[in-house]
N, C-alpha and C positions, 0 to 999 in steps of 0.2 A: 338802770333796766330793772324790772320788778322781777319777782320770781317767776311771774306768768310769761314773761320776756317781752311786756309792751314797754316802750320808751316812753319818758314822759319829762317834762322839765320840773325840776324840783326846787324849792328854797328852804336850805336849812337855817333855823334860827331858834332863837332862846327867849322864853317869856317866862318871867319869874323862876328864874334859874333852872327852866327844864329845856330840854333840847326838844324842838318840834320840826317838822318836816311838813311844808305846804307844797301841794302838787299845784303847779301853775297851769297844766295842759298837757295833752298828748303831743309827743313830737312831732308827728305828721301832720297836725291839724293846726299848731300854735307855731307861729314862727319864732324866729330867736328875738326880732325886735320886740313883738308882743310879750314875750315871756320876760323880757328885760323890763318892759313897763309894768307887768304884773308885779315884780319882784320890786320895782321902785315903789310902786304903791303901799306894798306890804311894808316894806322898811318905813314907810312914812306912818302907817297905822302904829307899828310897834314904836316908833318914837313918841307917839302919842299915849303911850301906856295901855293900849286897847289890845285885847287877844285876838289874834288872826283866825284861830279856829271859831270864835263866837261869830266874827264877822262872816265867815263863810257859811255856817250854819243858818243864820238869820236870811243871808241871801238866797240858798237853797229854800227856805221855806216862803220867802216872798215871792219868789219866782212860782212855786208850786201853788199857792194861793190865789195868784194874780193880782190881787189887790191888798194893800196893807192899811189897816185902821190905825188910827193913833190912840193912845189911851184915853185923851178927852173924848174922843168919838164914842168908845166903847162905853166908858163910864156915864156919859148924857143918856145912852140908850138904854143901860142898866136902870138909871135913876128913873126914866120915863116907864119902864114896866113896873118898878116899885111904887109909884105915887098912888096908883088905886088902894092896894092895902095899908099903906102908911096915912096916919094923921097929916093934914098939911103943915102943920108948924113943924113936925119932924122931917118931912120931905123939904121943906125950905131949910132946915138946918144942914141937912146933908149936903145939898148942892152949894149952900153958902162955903161951907167946910170945903168941899172939894176944889172950889173956885179960889178959896184963899189959901189953902195948903199944899194942895197937890198941883193942881193945874201950872201954876207959874213955874214948878220944876220940871215936870214931867210931861207937860202939854203934847208935844209931838213925837214923844217916845212911840217907835212902831211896835204893835202888838202882832206878831206873827204864831 
């Protein structure tokens, strides 16, 4: 129970030797079975070595913005805007560098 008197399902965990508390949902709105499913998902994320707070923030931002663009989409839009002031050789070098060095590793990374 929180200091304001609201009851919620919470999952106490550790990430990088720091204790964290993840709220899984409000007691009356989320059933015990749903809370356990969310806890199991959180445990899976922790086993993968990812931070639960980062995942939760990213999820909130993604739902607020509606659609999430990937790094590749944003980079290509940026490149299209820069072509006019750049010389053709430089524009070509930039997109080739992005396609060779950046996109293979971060292509589908969502930007929020």
